[in-house]
C-alpha positions, 0 to 999 in steps of 0.5 A, spaced: 862 751 484 860 743 486 856 744 491 851 748 488 851 743 482 849 737 488 845 741 491 841 742 485 841 735 483 837 734 490 832 739 488 829 736 481 830 730 485 825 731 491 820 736 489 818 737 496 824 740 498 826 745 494 827 751 499 832 747 503 836 745 497 836 752 494 838 755 500 843 750 502 846 751 494 847 760 495 849 759 502 855 755 498 856 761 493 856 766 498 862 762 502 866 761 496 866 769 494 866 770 501 861 774 503 862 776 511 857 771 515 859 771 523 862 777 527 866 777 534 865 783 539 858 785 536 852 787 540 844 786 538 839 791 538 832 790 536 829 792 530 822 794 534 818 788 535 818 783 539 824 778 540 824 771 542 830 766 543 831 759 542 835 754 546 839 750 541 844 743 544 852 745 545 858 741 547 858 744 554 860 740 560 857 746 565 850 748 566 849 755 565 843 760 565 842 764 559 840 771 561 838 778 557 842 783 562 840 790 559 836 794 558 834 790 564 835 784 567 830 777 566 832 769 566 830 766 559 832 758 560 839 753 561 841 750 556 840 744 557 833 745 556 835 744 548 828 745 544 825 751 548 823 757 545 822 763 550 819 770 549 824 776 550 819 781 550 818 788 546 823 793 545 823 799 541 827 800 535 834 801 536 835 798 544 841 794 545 839 787 547 845 785 552 845 777 553 850 773 556 851 766 561 851 764 567 856 759 569 853 755 575 860 751 577 864 756 576 860 762 578 863 766 572 858 770 567 860 772 561 856 777 557 856 778 549 859 785 545 866 786 547 872 783 551 871 789 556 864 785 558 868 780 561 872 779 568 877 776 564 878 781 557 877 776 552 871 776 548 866 769 549 861 770 543 860 770 536 854 771 532 853 768 526 848 772 521 842 767 518 836 771 515 833 777 517 832 779 524 835 772 525 841 769 528 845 764 532 850 766 538 854 762 540 858 762 547 865 760 552 863 758 557 870 757 560 873 763 564 880 764 559 876 762 553 877 755 553 877 752 546 875 758 543 870 755 537 864 758 541 860 752 540 860 750 548 851 754 547 848 756 542 842 760 541 837 762 536 835 769 537 829 772 532 827 779 532 834 783 532 839 786 528 846 785 529 850 792 529 854 795 524 863 794 527 868 800 525 874 796 522 880 799 525 883 805 524 891 806 523 895 809 528 900 815 528 896 820 524 899 825 522 896 832 518 899 838 516 897 844 519 893 849 515 892 843 509 886 839 508 886 833 511 881 826 508 879 821 513 875 814 511 871 810 515 869 803 513 865 798 517 863 790 517 855 788 517 854 781 516 846 783 515 850 786 508 845 793 510 846 800 508 851 804 512 851 811 515 857 815 517 857 821 522 863 825 524 865 829 529 870 833 527 870 838 532 871 834 538 864 838 540 861 829 542 856 831 537 856 827 530 854 833 526 860 835 523 860 831 516 855 825 513 859 820 509 864 815 508 870 819 507 871 827 511 876 833 511 878 836 516 884 843 517 887 844 523 891 850 525 894 849 530 899 844 531 898 838 537 894 832 537 886 832 535 880 827 536 876 826 530 870 821 532 865 818 527 859 814 528 857 808 524 849 806 524 843 802 520 836 802 518 835 798 524 838 803 530 844 799 530 851 804 531 859 803 533 863 809 535 870 810 533 875 815 534 882 817 531 887 821 534 891 825 529 897 829 530 897 835 526 905 837 524 907 844 521 908 844 513 915 842 511 915 848 507 913 852 514 919 849 517 924 850 512 922 858 511 923 859 518 930 856 518 932 860 512 929 866 516 932 864 521 940 863 517 938 870 514 936 873 521 943 871 524 947 873 519 944 880 518 945 880 526 953 879 525 954 884 519 950 889 523 954 887 530 960 888 526 958 894 523 956 896 531 963 895 532 965 899 527 960 905 529 963 905 536 969 906 534 968 912 530 964 914 536 969 913 540 974 919 535 
């Protein structure tokens, strides 16, 4: 709690700095309790309305061009234009905004979002939540990830929303056929808003079978089954995940089959023995 006490003293001495002092005091407390404030491989969507970007300083030795790559292409300036603010556009709620940098010296392009977006198969941007609608994004501009402190190029984005990110699901999931199998999902959302989970239990591509962070399904046949889940927030951000589940017969059923097989085998042996006696009788 010491960071807050120190900021509180500054607030009292400098009355015209009240907001700034209280703000950093609160951030110190949130950091102490471990509230998430940044996300790797997350995406940005529009909450509906105007979006702009401010170019900040960085540690890059290379010159990079910041651009919007989706839903359309638009150049936004270079990392050398520190302090410049650029209007990006007006977008409908839920529109994904894909930003990236083009490094002039190496001719590589690195995009925000998952590692699959980039030529080296690595994540190259981290999103820091600042306040509702405002984020700071830091890029790594070296192929191979560099030092991965994501401070080569830095930008403030206004009028955006960070999409929630589903936490990884366990592997090698096993369910018993004919029995209810319970599944749960959780997601990381730096903004801390309410999240909605929708499930596709029959693998038809439609997330309309159940709503909630937990769901139940029953598999009638053995084998591998696919279950999908979608998490979304109130601003149109979303993420998808898949569970691979192998359904196997109930242990009691397997035991019953084994017992039945043994009983059947015993019956066959008795019948065979009796049959030999009958054959001898018939042969007399």
